[in-house]
C-alpha positions in Angstrom: -3.9 -8.9 -4.5 -1.9 -5.8 -3.8 0.3 -4.2 -6.5 2.7 -1.4 -5.7 4.3 0.5 -8.6 7.1 3.1 -8.4 9.0 5.2 -10.8 12.8 5.5 -10.6 15.6 3.0 -10.0 16.3 0.9 -6.9 19.8 -0.5 -6.5 20.0 -4.3 -6.3 20.6 -3.9 -2.5 17.1 -2.4 -1.9 14.1 -4.6 -1.4 10.5 -3.7 -0.7 8.6 -6.0 1.7 4.9 -5.9 2.3 3.0 -8.0 4.8 -0.3 -9.0 3.4 -3.2 -9.4 5.8 -6.1 -11.4 4.4 -8.6 -11.0 7.3 -10.0 -7.6 6.3 -12.4 -7.6 9.3 -9.5 -7.3 11.7 -7.2 -5.0 9.7 -8.0 -2.0 11.9 -7.1 -4.0 15.0 -3.9 -5.6 13.6 -2.3 -2.9 11.4 -1.2 0.3 13.2 -1.9 2.7 10.4 -5.5 1.5 10.2 -6.3 1.8 13.9 -9.6 3.5 14.3 -10.4 3.4 10.6 -12.9 1.3 8.7 -10.8 -1.3 6.8 -12.3 -0.5 3.4 -10.1 -0.9 0.3 -9.8 2.8 -0.1 -8.5 3.3 3.4 -6.1 0.4 3.1 -4.7 1.8 -0.2 -4.2 5.3 1.4 -2.7 3.8 4.5 -0.2 1.7 2.5 0.7 4.8 0.4 1.3 6.9 3.5 3.5 4.2 5.0 5.7 3.7 1.9 5.9 7.0 0.2 8.7 8.6 2.2 10.9 5.5 2.4 10.6 5.0 -1.4 11.5 8.6 -2.0 14.6 8.2 0.2 15.6 5.3 -2.1 15.5 7.7 -5.0 12.2 6.6 -6.6 8.7 7.9 -6.6 5.7 5.9 -5.5 3.3 5.7 -8.4 0.3 3.6 -7.6 -1.2 1.3 -4.9 -3.7 -1.1 -6.5 -5.8 -3.5 -4.5 -7.8 -6.2 -6.1 -10.4 -8.0 -4.0 -12.1 -9.5 -6.9 -12.4 -8.8 -10.7 -15.2 -6.3 -9.9 -13.7 -4.7 -6.8 -10.5 -2.9 -7.7 -9.1 0.4 -6.3 -6.1 2.3 -7.6 -4.6 5.1 -5.5 -2.1 7.6 -7.0 -1.6 9.8 -3.9 -3.2 13.0 -2.8 
């Protein structure tokens, strides 16, 4: 599961869409921002952050956290650099 949190207000007209890829082995072949990288959870979270941060800021909000849960024992939270 991927959870994206932000701070600030989006108008009702703004929507945030995320394509979820379940085949982790091929993420670096199928997702442009992961090309040439190991598709580890940390790299996926950082890549999602880098892809979304500017667009969310343009909408008047601040990206707060990217949280990836692969299992109850494998969770990563990324709050930006």
